[in-house]
N, C-alpha and C positions, 0 to 999 in steps of 0.2 A: 521692114517695119521698124519704127523708132523704138529703141529700148528704154525702159524706165531708168536704166543707169545713165543713158544720155540725157534724159530729162533732169535727173537729179544733178548731174554735172552742170547743166545749163542753169538750173536754179541756184546752185552754189555760186556760180560766177555772177549771176544777177544780184545775189545777196551781198557780195563784196562791193559791187558798184553802186548800190543804192545808198542814199543818205538816211541816217536815222532821225535827224532832228530838223525842225523848221524854226528858223530864227524869225523874230517878230519886228526887227528894226527896219527902218525905211530903206536901208541899203542892202538888204538881204538878197542873196542870190537864189533863195528858195521861196516857195509859195507861202503866203500868209496863212494863218489858221482859217478854217472854214467859217464863212459868214453866211447869214441867212439860214436857209433850211439845212438842218443837220442830217447827214446821211443816216439812214435807218436800215437795219438788217431785214431780210425777208420775214424772219420770225422774231417776235419781240423778246427782249432780254428781260428776264424777271429775277433780278437780284434784290432780295429783301435784306435790309440791314438788321442783323441780330441786335437784341437789346444790349448785349455785352459790348457793342461797339461804341455806345454813347459816350463813355468817359474818354475815348480816344480821338474824338472828332470835335472841332470847334468851327462853327459857321459864323462869319461876320454878320453884323446887323444888315448890311447892304445886300448880302446874299439872300437872307431870309425875306427882307422887305420887298425885294424885287421878284420874288416868286421863283427863284431857281430851285431845281429839284434836288433834294438832299441825297436821294438814292443814286444820283449820277456818280457819286464816289462811294464805292462799296468797300467795306472793311469787315473782316472776320477775324477777331483775335483768337489766338490758340487754335488755328485751323488744323495744325498738325501736332502730334505728340512730341514729347522730349526725345524719344528714341528715333522718331522719323526725322526730327530736326537734325540730330547728330549724324544720322546716316546721310542726309543730304549734304551736310557740311563736309564730311569726309569725302564724299563722292565729288563734290564741286572742287575741293582742293586738289584732288587727283587730276581732274580734267584741266584745271588751270595750270597745274605744274607742267603738264604735257603740252598744252596748247597756247598758254599765255603766261609765261613764267615770270615776267617782269611787269611792274606798274608803269603805265604811260602817264607822262606829265600833262599831256594835252591831247584832246580829240580833234580831228580835222575840222569839225564844225564849231570848235571852241566853246562847247557847252559843258564839258566835263573835264575834271582834272584829277590826276593821281588815281588811276583806275586800271583795271585789266578786265578783259571780257572774252567770251567764246560761246559759240552755239554748240548744242549737243543733240545731233540728229538721232542718236541711239535712244533717247528718252521719249521720242515722239512715235507712237504707233503708226504704222504705215496707213492704216485705215483713216486716221485723223488728219493726215497731211496732204499736201498738194499732189504728191505722186498717187495717193489713193483716189483722189478726186479725178485725176486725169485717167486713171484706169477705169473708173466708173463711166466717165464720159466717152471712153472708147468701147464701152460695152464689154470690158474685160473684168474678170473677177479680181478682187483684191487678194494679193498673195498672202497665204497663211504666214503669220508672224510668230516665230518661236517665243518672243519675249512677251506675247500676250497670254502665254500659258500661266497657270498659277505659280506663285513663287516657291511653293513647296509641294513635293509629291505627297501622296496620301500617307506614306510611311513617315512623313516628317523630315525626310532628307531633302537636300537641295535638288531642285529639278534640273540643274546643270546648265548654266549659261556661259561657260568659259569662253565661247566664241564671240559673245556680244557684251561681255562685262558681267562680273560676278553679281552685282547688285542692280543691274539695269531693270530687271523684271520687277523687283520690289519698288524701285523708284517710279516706274510707270504706274504701278497700282496706286501710289500716293498721288501722282499727277493726274490720274484719271478722275479723281475727286474734284480737281479744279475744272477740267474740261467738261465734266458732267453737269456743272452749274449752268451751262449754256446749251442752246438748241443743238441737236445732233447734226444739223445742217452746217454748222460752223466748220471751217477748215483752218487748221492751225499751222503756224510756222514752228520750227524747232525751238524748244526752250532755250533761253539765252541767259548765261551766267554773267552777271555784272558784279564785280568785286570792287568796292570802293574803300580805299585806304582810310585809316582813321583821320588823316589830314586831307582827304579828298573832298571834293564838292561837286554838285551838279548845279549848273547855273540855269536860270529860268529859260524854258524852251517848251515848245509843243512838238510832240513826236510827229514826224512827217506823215501827213494824211495820205501821201502817195505810196508810202512804204508798206503800210499794213492796213488792217480793216477797222472794225467798229470799236474794239476794246484794247486796252493796254493794262497789264497788271503785273503783280509780282508777289512772290512768296518770300518773306523776310527771314533772313538767317543772321546769326551772330548779334552784332550790336544794334541798339535802337537808334532811331533818327526821327526828326520832325520834318515832314514834307509839307511844303506850302504850295497851294494852288491859287492862282490869281487870274481874273479875267483879263484878256489881252488889252482891252480898251478901258478898263476901270479897275485898278489894283485894289480898291476898297471892297470889291466883290471877291471874297477869298474864303478858302477853307484851309484849316491847319489840321494835319493828321499825325498822331503819334504812331509811328510804325515800330511796333515791338517785335522781338524775335517770335517766330512761329505764326505771325499774322499773315493774312492774305488780303491784298487790296486790288481793286480794279477801277480804272477810269472809263466811263462810258458817256455817250451823248455829249452834252455841252462841255463837261469837264474834260473829256478826251479831245475835243476839237477846238475849243475856244478858251481854254485856261492853260497858262503856263504852269509847270511844276518845277520844284527845285528842292535841293537839300544843301543848305549853306553851312559854312563854318562860322558865320556871324553869331556870336554868343547871344545876342538879343533875340535871335530866332531859334536858338537851340535850347529852349526852355519849355517846360510844361507844368501848368498849375503852379507857377512861381518857382519851380525847381529846375536847375540846369540839367540838361541831357548830355551826359559825357560823350565826347567824341570817341568813336570806336570803329574798328573795321566792321563793315557789314557786307553781306552778300545778298543780292536780290536775284532770285530765279524768275526771269521775265517771261511773260506770256503775251503773244500777239496773234490775233487771227489774221489769216491771209486775205488780201484783197482780191476778189475774183475779177479776172479780166473782163472787159466789156463784151468780148465774144464768147465768154464762158470758158470753162476749164479745157474744153476740147481745142480751143484756139491755141493753147500752148504747144500742141502737137505740131500743127502746121507751121507755127512760128519757129520751132526748133529744127524743122527739116530744111536743109540747105537747098537753094534753087540752083539749077545748072543751065 
């Protein structure tokens, strides 16, 4: 029988080989953003913009006049507390020091400069990831996960996670609030740490629709930034979002599939309400749902078994 360890190894290899971005130029080697009917999840996504988000989002007149849906970009300012923010920053720094110690000047898809990144599988509960879905498809129970336990014992002392990371349990409880915004049927890829240097930039791109599923989002840490979303066929249809520390954002529907997004070093686009937004190092803890194979999760089992 194929072990989950083998499946996880196969998934990691696939993760390395897949491309993160779709370029929109005519000479692109990658697929263009989705046109026509937008892919929809089996269960609807119900993300309601809180009123606190209004000062942080600007829609162009063309976006409003042409009837685009404002809730396709979700923003929740102050989604986490100061203490949670600081815990995530410390933990991200430790992961980056071990897994991505130096900043890269260019990405292989030429969409991002002066950055470093890594994925953290330890922060994704087994039951929410691909391995858990495969277990269910094979009619196997999902293995008990020690990090799903409460982060403190009843006596107030640490529940003890020295084998999986001292604070991984606390971090999972924070991230559970993100995943709980979506239907329980969603399957998630491991959280991805993207560290952008204060002189770094993200050029306009659409995240590859073949890499992940229906939503792309991030939990913002450290410095603020202005992210600009433009329709691939008409840049006048745009949304500007001030991403402040502790905020959570998600791209869904047309914003996810038909709009580029960018964080530029151009001073003219690094301003909000007439005030400049200082360049600063920022970390985005990224969330992407996994794209289910056409043959269902059970098809990953047969695909991973070698033929003789």
